[in-house]
NURO-830321 format. One record per atom (N, C-alpha, C): atom name; residue in one letter; y, z, x; residue number from 0; chain. Coordinates in Angstrom, 2 decimals. Example, Ala and Ser with C-alpha at 12.3 -4.5 7.8 and 13.67 -1.06 7.14 Angstrom:
REM residues 2
<site=N | code=a | c2=-5.69 | c3=7.80 | c1=13.19 | pos=0 | unit=A>
<site=CA | code=a | c2=-4.50 | c3=7.80 | c1=12.30 | pos=0 | unit=A>
<site=C | code=a | c2=-3.30 | c3=7.80 | c1=13.20 | pos=0 | unit=A>
<site=N | code=s | c2=-2.25 | c3=7.08 | c1=12.85 | pos=1 | unit=A>
<site=CA | code=s | c2=-1.06 | c3=7.14 | c1=13.67 | pos=1 | unit=A>
<site=C | code=s | c2=0.03 | c3=7.87 | c1=12.90 | pos=1 | unit=A>
***
This chain:
REM residues 79
<site=N | code=m | c2=66.39 | c3=103.23 | c1=88.94 | pos=0 | unit=A>
<site=CA | code=m | c2=66.66 | c3=101.91 | c1=89.65 | pos=0 | unit=A>
<site=C | code=m | c2=68.27 | c3=102.09 | c1=89.86 | pos=0 | unit=A>
<site=N | code=e | c2=69.07 | c3=101.93 | c1=90.93 | pos=1 | unit=A>
<site=CA | code=e | c2=70.35 | c3=101.88 | c1=91.27 | pos=1 | unit=A>
<site=C | code=e | c2=71.07 | c3=100.56 | c1=90.49 | pos=1 | unit=A>
<site=N | code=k | c2=71.89 | c3=101.03 | c1=90.18 | pos=2 | unit=A>
<site=CA | code=k | c2=73.05 | c3=100.52 | c1=89.40 | pos=2 | unit=A>
<site=C | code=k | c2=74.87 | c3=100.61 | c1=89.65 | pos=2 | unit=A>
<site=N | code=a | c2=75.11 | c3=99.54 | c1=89.46 | pos=3 | unit=A>
<site=CA | code=a | c2=76.45 | c3=99.74 | c1=89.55 | pos=3 | unit=A>
<site=C | code=a | c2=77.54 | c3=98.63 | c1=88.62 | pos=3 | unit=A>
<site=N | code=a | c2=78.47 | c3=99.21 | c1=88.65 | pos=4 | unit=A>
<site=CA | code=a | c2=79.73 | c3=98.71 | c1=87.80 | pos=4 | unit=A>
<site=C | code=a | c2=81.04 | c3=98.44 | c1=88.60 | pos=4 | unit=A>
<site=N | code=a | c2=82.06 | c3=97.75 | c1=88.30 | pos=5 | unit=A>
<site=CA | code=a | c2=83.04 | c3=97.43 | c1=88.92 | pos=5 | unit=A>
<site=C | code=a | c2=84.12 | c3=97.32 | c1=87.64 | pos=5 | unit=A>
<site=N | code=i | c2=85.10 | c3=98.05 | c1=87.69 | pos=6 | unit=A>
<site=CA | code=i | c2=86.01 | c3=98.03 | c1=86.35 | pos=6 | unit=A>
<site=C | code=i | c2=87.26 | c3=97.92 | c1=87.60 | pos=6 | unit=A>
<site=N | code=q | c2=88.07 | c3=97.17 | c1=86.63 | pos=7 | unit=A>
<site=CA | code=q | c2=89.83 | c3=96.88 | c1=87.15 | pos=7 | unit=A>
<site=C | code=q | c2=90.74 | c3=97.69 | c1=85.48 | pos=7 | unit=A>
<site=N | code=y | c2=91.82 | c3=97.87 | c1=86.41 | pos=8 | unit=A>
<site=CA | code=y | c2=92.57 | c3=98.22 | c1=85.15 | pos=8 | unit=A>
<site=C | code=y | c2=93.82 | c3=97.88 | c1=85.57 | pos=8 | unit=A>
<site=N | code=t | c2=94.89 | c3=97.19 | c1=84.65 | pos=9 | unit=A>
<site=CA | code=t | c2=95.90 | c3=96.77 | c1=85.14 | pos=9 | unit=A>
<site=C | code=t | c2=96.88 | c3=96.95 | c1=84.31 | pos=9 | unit=A>
<site=N | code=g | c2=97.21 | c3=97.57 | c1=83.54 | pos=10 | unit=A>
<site=CA | code=g | c2=97.50 | c3=98.12 | c1=82.16 | pos=10 | unit=A>
<site=C | code=g | c2=98.17 | c3=96.73 | c1=81.30 | pos=10 | unit=A>
<site=N | code=d | c2=97.91 | c3=95.95 | c1=81.80 | pos=11 | unit=A>
<site=CA | code=d | c2=97.84 | c3=94.49 | c1=80.92 | pos=11 | unit=A>
<site=C | code=d | c2=97.26 | c3=94.58 | c1=79.60 | pos=11 | unit=A>
<site=N | code=l | c2=96.20 | c3=95.61 | c1=79.67 | pos=12 | unit=A>
<site=CA | code=l | c2=95.53 | c3=95.10 | c1=78.12 | pos=12 | unit=A>
<site=C | code=l | c2=94.96 | c3=96.81 | c1=78.04 | pos=12 | unit=A>
<site=N | code=p | c2=94.90 | c3=97.25 | c1=77.05 | pos=13 | unit=A>
<site=CA | code=p | c2=94.42 | c3=98.37 | c1=75.87 | pos=13 | unit=A>
<site=C | code=p | c2=93.94 | c3=99.69 | c1=76.95 | pos=13 | unit=A>
<site=N | code=a | c2=92.81 | c3=98.72 | c1=77.77 | pos=14 | unit=A>
<site=CA | code=a | c2=91.74 | c3=99.91 | c1=78.54 | pos=14 | unit=A>
<site=C | code=a | c2=91.41 | c3=98.94 | c1=79.49 | pos=14 | unit=A>
<site=N | code=p | c2=90.69 | c3=99.54 | c1=80.62 | pos=15 | unit=A>
<site=CA | code=p | c2=89.99 | c3=98.90 | c1=81.73 | pos=15 | unit=A>
<site=C | code=p | c2=88.16 | c3=97.96 | c1=81.61 | pos=15 | unit=A>
<site=N | code=i | c2=88.83 | c3=96.97 | c1=82.34 | pos=16 | unit=A>
<site=CA | code=i | c2=87.45 | c3=96.12 | c1=81.70 | pos=16 | unit=A>
<site=C | code=i | c2=86.34 | c3=95.86 | c1=82.81 | pos=16 | unit=A>
<site=N | code=v | c2=85.15 | c3=95.65 | c1=82.40 | pos=17 | unit=A>
<site=CA | code=v | c2=84.32 | c3=95.35 | c1=83.16 | pos=17 | unit=A>
<site=C | code=v | c2=84.16 | c3=94.68 | c1=84.05 | pos=17 | unit=A>
<site=N | code=l | c2=83.86 | c3=94.08 | c1=85.48 | pos=18 | unit=A>
<site=CA | code=l | c2=84.17 | c3=93.26 | c1=86.03 | pos=18 | unit=A>
<site=C | code=l | c2=83.17 | c3=92.53 | c1=86.98 | pos=18 | unit=A>
<site=N | code=a | c2=81.93 | c3=93.56 | c1=87.02 | pos=19 | unit=A>
<site=CA | code=a | c2=80.92 | c3=92.86 | c1=87.16 | pos=19 | unit=A>
<site=C | code=a | c2=80.04 | c3=94.29 | c1=87.29 | pos=19 | unit=A>
<site=N | code=t | c2=79.06 | c3=93.75 | c1=87.28 | pos=20 | unit=A>
<site=CA | code=t | c2=77.88 | c3=94.72 | c1=86.60 | pos=20 | unit=A>
<site=C | code=t | c2=76.34 | c3=94.32 | c1=87.42 | pos=20 | unit=A>
<site=N | code=g | c2=75.15 | c3=95.14 | c1=88.11 | pos=21 | unit=A>
<site=CA | code=g | c2=74.25 | c3=94.91 | c1=88.46 | pos=21 | unit=A>
<site=C | code=g | c2=73.29 | c3=95.92 | c1=88.53 | pos=21 | unit=A>
<site=N | code=k | c2=71.86 | c3=95.94 | c1=88.47 | pos=22 | unit=A>
<site=CA | code=k | c2=70.82 | c3=96.93 | c1=88.93 | pos=22 | unit=A>
<site=C | code=k | c2=70.16 | c3=96.38 | c1=90.03 | pos=22 | unit=A>
<site=N | code=g | c2=69.47 | c3=96.78 | c1=90.81 | pos=23 | unit=A>
<site=CA | code=g | c2=68.65 | c3=96.79 | c1=92.33 | pos=23 | unit=A>
<site=C | code=g | c2=69.86 | c3=96.53 | c1=93.38 | pos=23 | unit=A>
<site=N | code=l | c2=68.92 | c3=95.31 | c1=93.79 | pos=24 | unit=A>
<site=CA | code=l | c2=69.42 | c3=94.36 | c1=94.81 | pos=24 | unit=A>
<site=C | code=l | c2=71.01 | c3=94.05 | c1=94.49 | pos=24 | unit=A>
<site=N | code=l | c2=71.25 | c3=93.43 | c1=93.21 | pos=25 | unit=A>
<site=CA | code=l | c2=72.51 | c3=93.16 | c1=92.95 | pos=25 | unit=A>
<site=C | code=l | c2=73.58 | c3=94.32 | c1=92.99 | pos=25 | unit=A>
<site=N | code=a | c2=72.96 | c3=95.59 | c1=92.47 | pos=26 | unit=A>
<site=CA | code=a | c2=73.59 | c3=97.04 | c1=92.65 | pos=26 | unit=A>
<site=C | code=a | c2=73.93 | c3=97.18 | c1=94.29 | pos=26 | unit=A>
<site=N | code=k | c2=73.17 | c3=96.57 | c1=94.88 | pos=27 | unit=A>
<site=CA | code=k | c2=73.40 | c3=97.45 | c1=96.48 | pos=27 | unit=A>
<site=C | code=k | c2=74.29 | c3=96.63 | c1=96.83 | pos=27 | unit=A>
<site=N | code=r | c2=74.63 | c3=95.01 | c1=96.54 | pos=28 | unit=A>
<site=CA | code=r | c2=75.33 | c3=94.14 | c1=96.89 | pos=28 | unit=A>
<site=C | code=r | c2=76.64 | c3=94.56 | c1=96.30 | pos=28 | unit=A>
<site=N | code=i | c2=77.07 | c3=94.68 | c1=95.65 | pos=29 | unit=A>
<site=CA | code=i | c2=77.98 | c3=95.27 | c1=94.58 | pos=29 | unit=A>
<site=C | code=i | c2=78.85 | c3=96.61 | c1=95.54 | pos=29 | unit=A>
<site=N | code=k | c2=77.73 | c3=97.43 | c1=95.49 | pos=30 | unit=A>
<site=CA | code=k | c2=78.67 | c3=98.31 | c1=96.49 | pos=30 | unit=A>
<site=C | code=k | c2=78.97 | c3=97.81 | c1=98.18 | pos=30 | unit=A>
<site=N | code=e | c2=78.17 | c3=97.25 | c1=98.46 | pos=31 | unit=A>
<site=CA | code=e | c2=78.44 | c3=96.67 | c1=100.23 | pos=31 | unit=A>
<site=C | code=e | c2=79.85 | c3=95.98 | c1=99.71 | pos=31 | unit=A>
<site=N | code=i | c2=80.01 | c3=95.15 | c1=98.66 | pos=32 | unit=A>
<site=CA | code=i | c2=80.98 | c3=94.37 | c1=98.56 | pos=32 | unit=A>
<site=C | code=i | c2=82.29 | c3=95.50 | c1=98.38 | pos=32 | unit=A>
<site=N | code=a | c2=82.36 | c3=95.91 | c1=97.62 | pos=33 | unit=A>
<site=CA | code=a | c2=83.35 | c3=97.17 | c1=98.09 | pos=33 | unit=A>
<site=C | code=a | c2=83.76 | c3=97.81 | c1=98.63 | pos=33 | unit=A>
<site=N | code=l | c2=82.88 | c3=98.30 | c1=99.55 | pos=34 | unit=A>
<site=CA | code=l | c2=82.87 | c3=98.49 | c1=100.98 | pos=34 | unit=A>
<site=C | code=l | c2=83.35 | c3=97.97 | c1=102.06 | pos=34 | unit=A>
<site=N | code=e | c2=83.17 | c3=96.68 | c1=102.06 | pos=35 | unit=A>
<site=CA | code=e | c2=83.72 | c3=95.64 | c1=103.31 | pos=35 | unit=A>
<site=C | code=e | c2=84.84 | c3=95.70 | c1=102.72 | pos=35 | unit=A>
<site=N | code=q | c2=85.41 | c3=95.47 | c1=101.54 | pos=36 | unit=A>
<site=CA | code=q | c2=86.74 | c3=95.25 | c1=100.38 | pos=36 | unit=A>
<site=C | code=q | c2=87.51 | c3=96.18 | c1=100.54 | pos=36 | unit=A>
<site=N | code=g | c2=87.41 | c3=97.65 | c1=101.30 | pos=37 | unit=A>
<site=CA | code=g | c2=87.89 | c3=98.84 | c1=101.11 | pos=37 | unit=A>
<site=C | code=g | c2=88.00 | c3=99.75 | c1=99.64 | pos=37 | unit=A>
<site=N | code=i | c2=87.26 | c3=99.13 | c1=98.22 | pos=38 | unit=A>
<site=CA | code=i | c2=87.68 | c3=99.88 | c1=97.42 | pos=38 | unit=A>
<site=C | code=i | c2=86.66 | c3=100.84 | c1=97.01 | pos=38 | unit=A>
<site=N | code=q | c2=87.07 | c3=102.11 | c1=96.52 | pos=39 | unit=A>
<site=CA | code=q | c2=86.71 | c3=103.02 | c1=96.90 | pos=39 | unit=A>
<site=C | code=q | c2=85.35 | c3=103.54 | c1=95.36 | pos=39 | unit=A>
<site=N | code=i | c2=84.57 | c3=103.74 | c1=96.32 | pos=40 | unit=A>
<site=CA | code=i | c2=83.33 | c3=103.78 | c1=95.02 | pos=40 | unit=A>
<site=C | code=i | c2=82.69 | c3=105.39 | c1=94.58 | pos=40 | unit=A>
<site=N | code=v | c2=82.79 | c3=105.55 | c1=93.70 | pos=41 | unit=A>
<site=CA | code=v | c2=83.11 | c3=106.79 | c1=92.87 | pos=41 | unit=A>
<site=C | code=v | c2=80.91 | c3=106.78 | c1=92.31 | pos=41 | unit=A>
<site=N | code=d | c2=80.68 | c3=107.41 | c1=92.55 | pos=42 | unit=A>
<site=CA | code=d | c2=78.95 | c3=108.07 | c1=92.06 | pos=42 | unit=A>
<site=C | code=d | c2=79.42 | c3=108.26 | c1=90.57 | pos=42 | unit=A>
<site=N | code=q | c2=78.81 | c3=108.16 | c1=89.37 | pos=43 | unit=A>
<site=CA | code=q | c2=78.85 | c3=108.48 | c1=87.75 | pos=43 | unit=A>
<site=C | code=q | c2=77.66 | c3=107.58 | c1=87.82 | pos=43 | unit=A>
<site=N | code=p | c2=76.43 | c3=107.99 | c1=87.48 | pos=44 | unit=A>
<site=CA | code=p | c2=75.39 | c3=107.69 | c1=87.27 | pos=44 | unit=A>
<site=C | code=p | c2=75.30 | c3=106.95 | c1=85.83 | pos=44 | unit=A>
<site=N | code=e | c2=75.59 | c3=108.12 | c1=85.14 | pos=45 | unit=A>
<site=CA | code=e | c2=75.48 | c3=107.89 | c1=83.43 | pos=45 | unit=A>
<site=C | code=e | c2=77.02 | c3=107.13 | c1=83.17 | pos=45 | unit=A>
<site=N | code=l | c2=77.40 | c3=106.90 | c1=83.49 | pos=46 | unit=A>
<site=CA | code=l | c2=78.82 | c3=105.79 | c1=83.19 | pos=46 | unit=A>
<site=C | code=l | c2=78.02 | c3=104.58 | c1=83.65 | pos=46 | unit=A>
<site=N | code=a | c2=77.59 | c3=104.19 | c1=85.28 | pos=47 | unit=A>
<site=CA | code=a | c2=77.29 | c3=102.74 | c1=85.65 | pos=47 | unit=A>
<site=C | code=a | c2=75.93 | c3=102.37 | c1=84.51 | pos=47 | unit=A>
<site=N | code=d | c2=74.96 | c3=103.66 | c1=84.10 | pos=48 | unit=A>
<site=CA | code=d | c2=74.34 | c3=103.50 | c1=83.21 | pos=48 | unit=A>
<site=C | code=d | c2=74.24 | c3=102.47 | c1=81.76 | pos=48 | unit=A>
<site=N | code=a | c2=75.49 | c3=103.10 | c1=81.34 | pos=49 | unit=A>
<site=CA | code=a | c2=76.17 | c3=102.42 | c1=80.02 | pos=49 | unit=A>
<site=C | code=a | c2=77.29 | c3=101.11 | c1=80.59 | pos=49 | unit=A>
<site=N | code=l | c2=77.67 | c3=101.08 | c1=81.41 | pos=50 | unit=A>
<site=CA | code=l | c2=78.22 | c3=99.90 | c1=81.55 | pos=50 | unit=A>
<site=C | code=l | c2=78.28 | c3=98.89 | c1=82.20 | pos=50 | unit=A>
<site=N | code=v | c2=76.42 | c3=98.97 | c1=82.59 | pos=51 | unit=A>
<site=CA | code=v | c2=75.53 | c3=97.65 | c1=83.24 | pos=51 | unit=A>
<site=C | code=v | c2=75.26 | c3=96.91 | c1=81.71 | pos=51 | unit=A>
<site=N | code=e | c2=75.17 | c3=97.57 | c1=80.97 | pos=52 | unit=A>
<site=CA | code=e | c2=74.72 | c3=97.08 | c1=79.89 | pos=52 | unit=A>
<site=C | code=e | c2=75.68 | c3=95.95 | c1=78.77 | pos=52 | unit=A>
<site=N | code=l | c2=76.92 | c3=96.13 | c1=79.59 | pos=53 | unit=A>
<site=CA | code=l | c2=78.46 | c3=95.51 | c1=78.91 | pos=53 | unit=A>
<site=C | code=l | c2=78.50 | c3=93.81 | c1=79.22 | pos=53 | unit=A>
<site=N | code=p | c2=78.63 | c3=93.58 | c1=78.68 | pos=54 | unit=A>
<site=CA | code=p | c2=79.15 | c3=91.99 | c1=78.97 | pos=54 | unit=A>
<site=C | code=p | c2=80.43 | c3=91.82 | c1=79.77 | pos=54 | unit=A>
<site=N | code=l | c2=80.21 | c3=91.08 | c1=81.05 | pos=55 | unit=A>
<site=CA | code=l | c2=81.55 | c3=91.36 | c1=81.98 | pos=55 | unit=A>
<site=C | code=l | c2=82.88 | c3=90.40 | c1=80.96 | pos=55 | unit=A>
<site=N | code=g | c2=83.56 | c3=91.33 | c1=81.54 | pos=56 | unit=A>
<site=CA | code=g | c2=85.19 | c3=90.91 | c1=81.08 | pos=56 | unit=A>
<site=C | code=g | c2=85.48 | c3=91.88 | c1=79.77 | pos=56 | unit=A>
<site=N | code=s | c2=84.01 | c3=93.24 | c1=79.32 | pos=57 | unit=A>
<site=CA | code=s | c2=84.77 | c3=93.85 | c1=78.30 | pos=57 | unit=A>
<site=C | code=s | c2=85.29 | c3=94.76 | c1=78.50 | pos=57 | unit=A>
<site=N | code=l | c2=86.15 | c3=95.72 | c1=77.44 | pos=58 | unit=A>
<site=CA | code=l | c2=86.50 | c3=96.43 | c1=77.81 | pos=58 | unit=A>
<site=C | code=l | c2=86.33 | c3=97.92 | c1=77.51 | pos=58 | unit=A>
<site=N | code=i | c2=86.44 | c3=98.67 | c1=78.11 | pos=59 | unit=A>
<site=CA | code=i | c2=85.34 | c3=99.95 | c1=78.52 | pos=59 | unit=A>
<site=C | code=i | c2=85.61 | c3=100.60 | c1=76.98 | pos=59 | unit=A>
<site=N | code=p | c2=84.66 | c3=100.69 | c1=76.37 | pos=60 | unit=A>
<site=CA | code=p | c2=84.31 | c3=101.45 | c1=75.26 | pos=60 | unit=A>
<site=C | code=p | c2=85.11 | c3=102.69 | c1=75.21 | pos=60 | unit=A>
<site=N | code=e | c2=85.98 | c3=102.97 | c1=73.98 | pos=61 | unit=A>
<site=CA | code=e | c2=86.54 | c3=104.06 | c1=73.87 | pos=61 | unit=A>
<site=C | code=e | c2=86.11 | c3=105.72 | c1=73.95 | pos=61 | unit=A>
<site=N | code=e | c2=84.59 | c3=105.63 | c1=74.41 | pos=62 | unit=A>
<site=CA | code=e | c2=84.09 | c3=106.76 | c1=74.09 | pos=62 | unit=A>
<site=C | code=e | c2=83.82 | c3=107.07 | c1=76.01 | pos=62 | unit=A>
<site=N | code=f | c2=84.15 | c3=106.20 | c1=76.71 | pos=63 | unit=A>
<site=CA | code=f | c2=84.35 | c3=106.64 | c1=78.00 | pos=63 | unit=A>
<site=C | code=f | c2=85.65 | c3=106.97 | c1=78.83 | pos=63 | unit=A>
<site=N | code=y | c2=86.90 | c3=106.68 | c1=78.03 | pos=64 | unit=A>
<site=CA | code=y | c2=87.95 | c3=106.58 | c1=78.24 | pos=64 | unit=A>
<site=C | code=y | c2=88.55 | c3=107.89 | c1=79.09 | pos=64 | unit=A>
<site=N | code=r | c2=88.16 | c3=108.87 | c1=79.01 | pos=65 | unit=A>
<site=CA | code=r | c2=88.26 | c3=110.19 | c1=79.62 | pos=65 | unit=A>
<site=C | code=r | c2=87.88 | c3=109.96 | c1=81.08 | pos=65 | unit=A>
<site=N | code=i | c2=86.40 | c3=109.71 | c1=80.99 | pos=66 | unit=A>
<site=CA | code=i | c2=85.91 | c3=109.52 | c1=82.51 | pos=66 | unit=A>
<site=C | code=i | c2=86.44 | c3=108.25 | c1=83.30 | pos=66 | unit=A>
<site=N | code=v | c2=86.68 | c3=107.77 | c1=82.93 | pos=67 | unit=A>
<site=CA | code=v | c2=87.36 | c3=106.53 | c1=83.71 | pos=67 | unit=A>
<site=C | code=v | c2=88.43 | c3=106.94 | c1=84.10 | pos=67 | unit=A>
<site=N | code=a | c2=89.27 | c3=107.23 | c1=83.24 | pos=68 | unit=A>
<site=CA | code=a | c2=90.57 | c3=108.03 | c1=83.47 | pos=68 | unit=A>
<site=C | code=a | c2=90.81 | c3=108.68 | c1=84.48 | pos=68 | unit=A>
<site=N | code=e | c2=89.79 | c3=109.63 | c1=84.41 | pos=69 | unit=A>
<site=CA | code=e | c2=89.57 | c3=110.80 | c1=86.32 | pos=69 | unit=A>
<site=C | code=e | c2=89.07 | c3=109.72 | c1=87.02 | pos=69 | unit=A>
<site=N | code=i | c2=88.06 | c3=109.01 | c1=86.92 | pos=70 | unit=A>
<site=CA | code=i | c2=87.92 | c3=108.28 | c1=88.21 | pos=70 | unit=A>
<site=C | code=i | c2=89.17 | c3=107.45 | c1=88.61 | pos=70 | unit=A>
<site=N | code=l | c2=90.03 | c3=107.22 | c1=87.86 | pos=71 | unit=A>
<site=CA | code=l | c2=90.90 | c3=106.36 | c1=87.96 | pos=71 | unit=A>
<site=C | code=l | c2=92.09 | c3=106.99 | c1=89.21 | pos=71 | unit=A>
<site=N | code=v | c2=92.42 | c3=107.85 | c1=88.00 | pos=72 | unit=A>
<site=CA | code=v | c2=93.62 | c3=109.28 | c1=88.76 | pos=72 | unit=A>
<site=C | code=v | c2=92.65 | c3=109.70 | c1=90.31 | pos=72 | unit=A>
<site=N | code=f | c2=91.79 | c3=109.87 | c1=90.82 | pos=73 | unit=A>
<site=CA | code=f | c2=90.83 | c3=110.30 | c1=91.61 | pos=73 | unit=A>
<site=C | code=f | c2=90.77 | c3=108.98 | c1=92.83 | pos=73 | unit=A>
<site=N | code=v | c2=90.93 | c3=107.56 | c1=92.42 | pos=74 | unit=A>
<site=CA | code=v | c2=90.72 | c3=106.61 | c1=93.32 | pos=74 | unit=A>
<site=C | code=v | c2=92.31 | c3=106.29 | c1=93.50 | pos=74 | unit=A>
<site=N | code=r | c2=93.34 | c3=106.73 | c1=92.77 | pos=75 | unit=A>
<site=CA | code=r | c2=94.92 | c3=106.64 | c1=93.31 | pos=75 | unit=A>
<site=C | code=r | c2=94.89 | c3=107.37 | c1=94.69 | pos=75 | unit=A>
<site=N | code=r | c2=94.40 | c3=108.51 | c1=93.78 | pos=76 | unit=A>
<site=CA | code=r | c2=95.06 | c3=109.73 | c1=94.81 | pos=76 | unit=A>
<site=C | code=r | c2=94.08 | c3=109.76 | c1=96.57 | pos=76 | unit=A>
<site=N | code=v | c2=93.13 | c3=108.91 | c1=96.38 | pos=77 | unit=A>
<site=CA | code=v | c2=92.59 | c3=108.93 | c1=97.67 | pos=77 | unit=A>
<site=C | code=v | c2=92.67 | c3=107.75 | c1=98.35 | pos=77 | unit=A>
<site=N | code=g | c2=92.90 | c3=106.76 | c1=97.49 | pos=78 | unit=A>
<site=CA | code=g | c2=93.19 | c3=105.43 | c1=98.24 | pos=78 | unit=A>
<site=C | code=g | c2=94.57 | c3=105.16 | c1=98.35 | pos=78 | unit=A>
***
């Protein structure tokens, strides 16, 4: 099943937060909205699997800091 999670990091909090998550059709819609808004999509299925289980507004768990940091650096470079 397709999964998607949207995260945001502003620097106001100690870690990025989960903005949106979804599975199946909702995951596809999250990706469509990201594309429409010019938001970079990064394919990380293992991370998406974990993030879709978190409540919206949650801080990213510490165990994912490294991969999320790599994603944020990548997005800033290509964005």
